[in-house]
C-alpha positions in Angstrom: 73.8 -69.1 98.7 70.3 -70.9 99.3 69.0 -69.7 103.2 72.2 -72.5 104.3 74.6 -71.4 106.9 77.3 -72.9 108.7 77.4 -72.9 112.6 80.7 -72.0 114.3 81.8 -72.7 117.2 85.4 -72.6 119.4 85.6 -75.3 122.6 85.5 -71.5 124.3 82.6 -70.4 123.0 80.3 -74.0 123.7 81.9 -73.7 127.6 80.7 -70.0 127.4 77.0 -71.2 126.4 76.7 -74.3 128.3 77.8 -72.0 131.1 75.3 -69.1 130.3 72.6 -71.8 130.3 73.1 -73.9 133.4 73.0 -71.0 135.6 70.3 -71.4 137.6 68.5 -68.0 136.8 69.3 -68.2 133.3 67.8 -71.5 132.9 64.3 -70.7 135.7 63.7 -68.2 133.9 63.8 -70.0 130.2 62.5 -72.7 131.9 65.7 -75.3 131.0 65.8 -78.5 132.2 69.0 -81.1 132.3 66.9 -82.6 129.4 66.5 -79.3 127.0 70.6 -78.3 128.2 71.8 -81.7 127.5 69.9 -81.6 123.6 70.4 -78.4 123.2 74.8 -78.9 123.9 74.2 -82.2 121.9 72.7 -80.2 119.0 74.9 -77.6 118.9 78.5 -80.4 118.6 76.5 -82.3 116.3 75.9 -79.7 113.7 78.7 -76.9 114.7 81.7 -76.9 112.4 84.6 -76.0 115.6 87.4 -74.4 114.3 90.7 -73.7 116.7 91.3 -70.1 118.0 95.0 -68.7 117.1 94.6 -65.1 117.7 93.3 -63.3 121.2 91.5 -60.1 120.9 90.6 -57.7 123.3 88.2 -54.8 121.9 84.5 -55.4 123.3 83.9 -54.0 126.1 83.0 -57.0 128.2 86.1 -59.2 127.8 84.4 -62.3 128.1 82.4 -61.5 124.8 86.0 -61.5 123.2 85.6 -65.3 122.4 83.0 -64.9 120.3 84.9 -62.6 118.3 88.1 -64.5 118.3 85.7 -67.6 116.8 84.4 -65.9 114.0 88.2 -64.8 113.1 88.7 -68.1 112.8 85.9 -69.7 111.5 86.5 -66.6 108.6 82.4 -66.1 109.6 80.1 -64.5 107.4 78.1 -62.6 110.4 78.5 -63.1 114.1 74.6 -63.5 115.4 74.1 -62.0 118.7 71.8 -60.8 121.4 74.8 -59.3 123.4 74.6 -55.6 123.3 78.4 -55.4 124.2 78.8 -57.3 120.8 75.7 -55.7 118.6 77.3 -52.2 119.9 80.4 -52.8 118.2 78.3 -53.0 114.9 81.1 -54.8 112.9 84.9 -56.0 113.7 87.6 -56.8 111.0 84.9 -56.8 108.0 82.5 -59.1 109.9 78.6 -57.8 110.6 77.7 -58.1 114.1 73.6 -58.3 113.6 71.3 -60.0 115.6 68.9 -62.9 114.5 66.1 -60.9 112.6 68.9 -59.0 111.1 70.5 -62.1 110.5 67.3 -64.0 108.9 66.5 -61.5 106.7 70.4 -61.3 104.7 69.5 -64.3 104.6 66.3 -64.5 102.4 68.0 -61.5 100.5 70.7 -64.1 99.4 68.1 -66.8 98.7 
């Protein structure tokens, strides 16, 4: 591996990203303008590999986070990268490590 990675999205995970980033409290805290939101979503759509979820799961203590695990399964992900404690608390799901961003970057550096 050369430090490259593929971003996997499903329609459900994209919808969740849009929902969260559009939340007025989140937008204010992160200083997300409508231009930044539009640019971020456009970039995600243009760079991501979209997968079709074929299997639903119910394992996360926050059921709204299961969609990220479903996406990872559908795309045969090597990692789930998250800052969400409900996902991170699982550590691994069906052989897929669930890590924070610094851990993911270190793993990429070690593989290149």
